[in-house]
C-alpha atoms as one frame of an Amber mdcrd trajectory, in Angstrom:
protein
   0.798 -21.513 -32.228   0.988 -22.474 -28.567   3.766 -23.298 -26.135   4.823
 -26.475 -24.370   3.662 -26.732 -20.747   6.968 -28.366 -19.778   9.721 -26.390
 -21.528   7.754 -23.397 -22.961   9.073 -24.038 -26.502   6.782 -23.005 -29.353
   4.519 -25.796 -30.603   1.739 -26.073 -33.162  -1.845 -26.422 -31.922  -2.097
 -29.900 -33.500   1.202 -31.326 -32.206   0.832 -34.468 -30.076   4.226 -33.990
 -28.405   6.750 -31.178 -27.987   9.537 -31.362 -30.567  12.001 -29.803 -28.101
  11.492 -31.890 -24.945   9.070 -34.673 -25.936   6.372 -33.689 -23.415   2.851
 -34.854 -24.231   0.778 -31.957 -25.617  -2.405 -33.635 -26.889  -4.210 -36.848
 -26.074  -6.577 -38.436 -28.635  -6.673 -35.071 -30.402  -9.454 -34.232 -27.951
  -7.505 -33.143 -24.861  -4.854 -30.382 -24.804  -2.455 -30.980 -21.900  -1.880
 -28.051 -19.509   0.443 -29.724 -16.998   1.322 -32.983 -15.314  -0.473 -33.315
 -11.975   1.322 -36.405 -10.747   3.210 -39.578 -11.525   3.168 -42.954  -9.820
   4.412 -46.466 -10.339   1.857 -47.323 -13.035   1.149 -44.055 -14.808   0.710
 -40.301 -14.931  -2.178 -37.874 -14.447  -2.417 -34.723 -16.544  -4.570 -31.619
 -16.306  -5.973 -30.976 -19.759  -8.620 -29.030 -21.621 -11.409 -31.044 -23.234
 -11.571 -29.185 -26.543 -15.106 -30.374 -27.362 -16.616 -29.328 -24.008 -14.217
 -26.433 -23.235 -13.710 -27.791 -19.701 -10.739 -28.701 -17.534 -10.303 -32.430
 -17.007  -7.812 -34.801 -15.410  -6.626 -37.571 -17.723  -4.950 -40.698 -16.337
  -2.494 -42.573 -18.585  -0.807 -45.899 -17.905   2.932 -46.276 -18.501   4.085
 -48.318 -21.479   1.342 -47.236 -23.825   1.508 -43.584 -22.719   4.301 -42.563
 -25.068   3.603 -44.966 -27.929  -0.195 -44.710 -28.177  -1.759 -42.157 -25.824
  -5.208 -42.847 -27.286  -5.178 -46.453 -26.062  -3.662 -45.754 -22.637  -6.336
 -43.377 -21.300  -7.858 -45.110 -18.308  -9.960 -42.335 -16.814 -11.096 -38.784
 -17.550 -12.582 -36.688 -14.736 -13.990 -33.143 -14.911 -12.167 -30.609 -12.724
 -13.804 -27.640 -11.040
């Protein structure tokens, strides 16, 4: 069990989105979202943990596809730190 980065509600490790507030929790099943870093006119950037590499990354998502299909809206993944 984990908690939502946005509202701190309890959430399962496998949940793609928070059942309480709808915040994105996982992307492609590979990235666990820690927080939203920013939002612009075309999309959002999240800090996440790459579960395969155990490293912090920034994941950029475009609006439109971001809520419906996060796996197809990932435009860039960059290692942090």
